[in-house]
N, C-alpha and C positions, 0 to 999 in steps of 0.2 A: 543370270542374276535378274534379267528383265522379266523372265517368267515368274520367278519367285516374288519379285516386287509387285507384278500384276496380280498374282494370287493373293498376296497380303492385302492389296488394295481392295480386291473383290470381297475378301472376308470382312474387311473393315466396313465396306459399304453395306454388305448384307447384315452385319451386326447393327449398324446404325439404323437401317431400314426396319429391322426387327424391333429394335427399341422404340422407334418412332411409331410403328404400327401398334405395339403394345400400349404405349402411352395414349394413343388415339382411342384404343378400345377401352382403356380404363377411365378415360375422361368423357366418353360418349354418354349421352343422356338416355335413360331407359324409360319406357312407357309401358303401361298395361292396357291392352285393348280387349274388349269383350266382343267375341265373334261367334257366329253361328254357322252350322253346317247342316245341309239337308241331303241325306243319302239313304240308300238301303240300310236296314238295321245292322247287317253283319259287318259294316265298315266301322272301324274304330279310329279314334284320334284324328289329327288333321295333317299328319306328315304326308307330303306330296298330294295335298288336297286343296280345294278352294273353300273359302268361307266368306262371310260378310258381316258387317255390323248389322244392327237391327233393320235399318232402312234398306241395306243392300240385300239382306236375305228375305225379308218379307216381300220385297219387289220380285225377287226370283221365284219365290214360292207362289205368289198370286199369279204371276205370269204363266206358271206351269198350268194353271187352270184353263188357260186359253187354248192349249194345244189340241184338244179334240176338234175345235173349230178351225184353228189356224192351220194345222197340218193337213186338213182336208183340201185346202186351196194352195198352200205353200209347203209341199212335202219335203223340199230340199233344205228347209231351215234346220240348222244343226240340232236344235232341241228336239225336233221331230225324230231325227235319227236316234237320239239318246233315249227316247221314251221307252223303248223295248227293255231297257235295263233299269229304268228309273220309275217315275210315278205313273207312266202309262203301261207298265208291265205288271208282273206279279210280285214285285218287290214290296216288302214291308218298309215303308218310308218313315223316317224319323228326323226330327230336328235335334241337334245337340248344341249345348252352350259351353264355351271355353273362355278362359282368361289367359291371354298370351302375353308374356313379357318379351319385349323386343327393343332393339336400339331404335331411337327416333330418327332413323334413316331408312327409307324404303327404296326398293328396287323395282324392276320391271315385273308387272303382273303376268303370270303364266296360267292360261286357262287349262284346267284339268277335266278331261272328258272321257267317257267310256270308249275304248277302242273297238274296232270291228274289222275283222279280216286282215289279210296280208296285203301290203302295198304291191301293186302290179309291177312287173319288171320294167315297164317304161316310166315308172314314177321317178320323182326327183330325190334329193338328198334329205328332205325333211320327213317328219313323222306324219304329216297330214296330206291329204289330197282330196279333190272334190270338196265336199263340205262335211267330212267326218274324219275321225282319227284312225289310223291304221295301227294294228297290233304288231309288236316285234315278234320274231320267231319264238315259239314256245309260250307266248303270252295268251291266256284265254280271253275270248271275247268278253267285253264288259269291264275289263280292267281299266282303272283310271290311269290316264297318261297325261302328263303335264307338258305343255309346249309353250314356247315364247310366242308373243303376238306376231313376231316376224315370220313365223311359219315352221317352227319345229326345232326343239332343243335336243331331240334324241339322235337325229341322223347326223351325218358328217357335216361340218360347217361349210359355208360357201367357199369357193376358191378365193385366194387373196385378191384377184382382179375384181371380184364382185362385192367385197366387204364394204367398200365405201362408194357412194354415188349411185347405188342401184336399190330398187325395191323388187325383190324376187317374189313373183306372184305364186300363190299356192292353191288357187282355185280357178283363176281366169286365164285366158290367153289373149293374143292380140290379132286383130285384123287391121286393114288400113293400107298405108302407103309403104310398100317395100321398095327401097331404093338400091339395095345391094344384097346379094345372097352369097354367103360364104359356103364353099363346098369342100369336100375332102378333108374334113376336120378329124383330128384324132379323137375318137369317142371318149377316151379316158379324161381328156382335158377340154372338151368342147365348150362347157359352160364358161370356164375362165377365158377361153378364146373369144367367145361372143362378147363378154364384158370388156375385154381389152380392146377389141375392135371398135366397140361402141364408144368407149371412153376416148379413143384417139380420133374420133370424127365428130366435129361440132354439130353436124346436122342430125346425128343419131339421137332419137328420143326413146329408143328401146329395142329389144330384140325378141324374136319368137322362134322357137324350135318346134316345127310341126310334128316331128316324130319323137319329141321328148328329149330329156337329157340323155347323154351318152349316144347321141346320133351324130351324123357326119355333116349336117347342113344347118345353117342358121340364117335367118332373115333379119337384116338390119332395117329399122323403120324410122320414118320421120313423120312430121305433122302432115295431115291429121291422122292420129292414131285412134282406132276404134276398139274398144274392149269387147272380147267375146266372153260374155257373162257365163261362168260355170264351164268354161271350155275344157278344163282338165278332167271334168267328170264325164265328158262326152267323147274325148279323144286322148291321145297320148301327148298332147302339146305341153310346152313349158315356155314361160315368158318372164321378162323383167322390163321395167321401165326406169328411165333415168330419174334419180331422186337426189337432188342436190341438198336435201335436208338431212340425208343420212350422215352418220358420224363415223369417222375413221377411227379415232381414238376416244377413250372414255372422257377425256377432258375437253373434247369438242362439243359434248353435250352440255349446254349451260346448266341444266338441273344437276346432273351428276358432278359437274365441276364444282358446284357449290356444296352439295351434300356429302359426296364421297371423297373429297380432298383429304380428309384425315386418314382415309383407309387405302387410298390408291396412290401410286407414285407417278408423277409426271415424267419420270425417266423411262416409264414403260407405257406403251400404247394400250396394252390389254390390262384389265384389272381383274384380279382373281375373284373379287366379291361379285362382280357383274357376270363374268364368264361362267361361274359355277352357281349363279343364282342363290347366293348365301343370304342376302338381305330378304326380308319379307316383301313379297311383291304387292304393290298397291294399284288398284284400278279405282280412282276417284270418280264419282258421278257415274258409276257403272252402267253401261248400256246407253247412257244419255248422250255423251259426246259422239260415240260410235254411231248412234242413230241419227244424230243431226248432221254428221259430216260423212265419214268414210262409209258406214253401212247404208246411210240414207242415199248417198250418191252411188252406192253399189260398185265401187271400184277403189283400189288402194291409192291410185295417184292420177287424177285427171290431168291430161296434158293440155297445154295452152295452144290449141289449134287456131285460136283467133289471132295468134301472133302473125300468121300469114296475111291477115287483113288489117286489123286495127293497130297492132303494135309495130308492124313493119313500117307503117306510116309515121307513127309518133316517134319511133326510135331513129328515124332518118334525121331528125332534128339534132342539132349539136347540143348534147346534154350539158357539157361544160359551159357552153355559151349561155344556155338557159339558166344554169345555176348562178353564173356570174351576174346575169341580169337581175335575178331575184335578190342577190346579195346587195346589188346596187339600188334596190328599191323599185325596180321595174316589175311589172306583172307578166308572168308567163302566160302563154295561150292556154286556156282551160282545155283539158283533155281527160275525160272521165276514165277511159280504158287504160291510159298510161298511168293515171293516178291510182287506179285499182291495182294494177300490177305492182307498182312500187310499194303501196301501202300493205298489200298482202305479204310481200317479202319482208317487210319491216315490222309490222305490228299484228300479224295474224298468228294463231296457234293452229297449224295445219291448214284447214280450209275455212276456219271460222275465226272471227276477230278474237283477240285475246281479251281478257276481262278489263285490262287497262288500255284498250286500243286508243281511246281518245287522248289519254295522258301521254301515251307513246307517240302519237302523231304530233302532239304539241311540244314534245321535247325539243330543247334548243338545237340539238344536233340533227334531229330528224325533220323538223318543219321546213327548213330551207330546201332540203332535198325533195320533199313532197310538193312544195310550191313550184319548184323547177320542173317537176313531172306533170304539171298542169292541174294540181289539186286546188280546190277552193274549200272554204270552211264547210259549205253545204255538202260537197262531195264526200269529204271526210266523215261528216255526220251520217250520211247514208251508208257508206261503206263500213263504218264501225258498228252499224246496226244491221249488218247483212242478214237477209231473211230468205232462206232456201225455199220455203213454200210460196211466198209472194213472188219470188223471182221465177219459179217454175210456171206459175199461173201466167205471168207476163209474157214469158217466152212462148208458152203454148198458145195463148190467145192472139199474140201479135205476129209471131215469126215461125210457127211450126205447122201452119196450114199448107200442107203440100210442099214444104221446104225442108231441106236437110243439108247438113254439111256447110259448104261455102255459101250456098244461097241463103241459108239461115244466118250465117255470119254477116252477110251484106245487109240483110234485113235488120239485124241488131244495130248496126252502125247507123241506119236510117231512123232508128227509134231509140237512140241513146237516152233521151229524156224519160221515156217510158220505163226503161230498165233502171235508170237512176231512181226514179220515184218508187220502184218496186224493191229497192235496196239490193239490187243484183251486184255480184262481183264478176270479174272477168272469168274466173274459174267456173262459177255457176253457169253462166250463159254458154261458155264453151262446152261444158258437159251436156247441157240440155240440147244444144244444137247438133252434137255429134253422137247420136244414138244413146245418150244418157237417159235413164228413166229411174224413177223412184216410186212408181205407183204400186204400192203394196196393198194388201187387203186391210180392211178396218181392224182386223184382229192383230195384224203386225203393228199397225199404228198404235194400238193400245200398249204394246210392249214398251216401245220407246217413250211414249208419253208418261206412263207410270214411272219409268226410270228417271225421267227429267223432273217429275214432281217430287220424288223422294230423295234424289241425289245421294244414293247410298254408296258405300265403299265395299269393294271386294278385295280379299287378300289371298295370296298363294304362299304356302309355307313348305318350301322344299327341304328335303332331308339334308342337303349339303350344308345348310345353315343351322341345323338343329343342334342344340347343346346336349351333351350326354346326361348332365344333371340339371338341377335348377339353379344354375349360375352361369352368367355369360363370361366366357373366356376370350382370349385373343382371337380365336379362330371360329367362334360360333356366334350366332346372331339372335336366336330366339329359343324359347322353351315354353311349354304349357305350364303356367303357374297353377292353374286349377281347372280340372275338368268337372263341369257342373252337371246339370240334369239333361237327360235325353227323354223326349216325349214324342208321341205320335204326330206325324205331320197333319193328319186329318183333324186332330183336336185343335192344333194351332190355327190352321186355315179356317176352321169353323168359328173360332173365337173372333178372328178378324172380320169374317163375312158377317156375322151377327152384329158386330159393331157398325159396319157400313150400312146394313139394312135398317138400322134405327134412324138413319138420316132421312130416308124416304121409302118407307115400307110399301107404299101403294104400288110402286113400280113392279115389284115381284108378284103382288096379288093380281095385278092386271095382265100378267103374262097369259097367253092363250094355252089351251091344252095341257094345263098343269105344269108348264115349263118353269114356273117360278119356284118349283121344288126340285128341279133337276139341275145340279150344279154344272153340268156340261152342256146344257141347252143354250141356244143362241140368245134367247130372251133373258135368261138368268145372268149370263155373262155381260150382256150389254147393260143391264141394270147395275151390275156390280161396278163395272169400269166407268160408266158414265157418271155414277154417283161419286166415285173417288176423284175422277179427273175433271168433273164438271161438264156441262153441255150448254153452251150459250143459247142454242135454238130452243132448248126446253127450259131455260131460265134456271139451270142448276149450277150452283157455285161449287168450285172444287173443294175437297176436304184438305185439311192441313196435314203436313208430314206427321205431326205429333198424334193426330187423331187416328192415323192408320197404323203407326208403329206401337202405340200404347197397348192395344190388346195383344199384340205379338209378344212384347216383352213381359206382359203380365202372365202369359201362359207359362213362363218359366219361373216366375217369382212365387207362384203358389201352386200347390198340387190339388187344391180344392176347386172342382169345376164350378161350384156356386160362386166363387170369387174370381172367375175368369181364368183359373189355372188349369193345368193339364197334369194328369197322373204320370209319374215316371215310368218309363219302359224298363 
């Protein structure tokens, strides 16, 4: 009887959940988004592809023009690897315009890139390694493969011990302080064993497997941890760092908890919508936030090595006593680094301040905690306007001359006021003191700066969420409402370039050796990007987002070249 009763209850719950999900689907708001895709001509549709709004795609298209110069000095950049299959190769490149109907609920953006070669046997469980995407067996080179930002949606998922609290690296490895080495591991479960051992040890900040996954040894590391940039491309290593911001269940993610609540059940840790990437993926401000934070800092998760110097001191104080003192109206001892650590955990989005950082800091529940951590109004003002470039200059000029690691940390503590004035955060100075670098070529800087000027969106539309017809049902999330025009990429790019050139044509005519007519020459590209982005030393003001996107969208509105249009392919 108990078994039948349990089965009846299970059926009732399933029926209730089905009705609830169906009601959520029927009541969800629908939106139409106009999106563009730039690919070789033989690709059709946008299923399992990436696309972008006008700002997102014109940014991507114009940045491709930089690759002849950028790839000569930074060949490991992912787009350089893709060139052989895209605009740098023999492909006939086109832009296509679509109108997509989707629920007004977006998921994780999944980059889709051409794959190349087979993953080596020492590789991990994801679909990518080094700085390019591997092909699955039987898949021809150049096939577009979509992967999650976390490092690969195609391969087997990480073991349960690694699902929460870890950032599994897919390009880099670790050097630094090894305090324990685990040997004789079962190669079939070694990754999970590493995560479990690190989770159970408070001093563990990450782990490194020198011989890759499925090996029998694992190094547990503590502060200071030093990243080996691109280590997986140069060896068989594999690594992970402790990441307390990772989410165990879908409802632990504040954004998903808000937007996906009608579609996911809190009775289940996993949500089918997320796990199968049904919702249209959204990358807002594409390439801009990655440039400013993760990509600019060139590592997924900077560790707080300064904890051994600055925070060890400040955390020795009795936090509860300090909090009580503040509540009683007494002033806590000012402490910039303790303040930074507390504010970063409370009001930052990743490594940068959230848009409402100041409001967050002044929240009635947050302000007493920050005051107890040694914050002042001035400190909060500096930290909520954290500036990566200014901070790097301050660290370089003040504390990086012949200093590294702990000696740099000590210098930072002796020059806290300098770092405060440069709008540094604890994470920034820790990164720059411990082998961090973000000195890229001027061509790479153009990529991120244009992204931040245009603040475009990128979308990923996976087959798992595509509707069979032109109607959203309970289990589908998007469909192509209208496939509009397809035009040559060169026509669109030329229309945008001509529009930019009208702003200051003399720049191109002044180029030496006829470089002003060669779109891949250094002088031509510098004129183009300095005109769009502005150049204070030359007195050039930046163009507006509308000025740059208008000739792009006009290319699709008209087929008449005399009116700024492009002929359909």
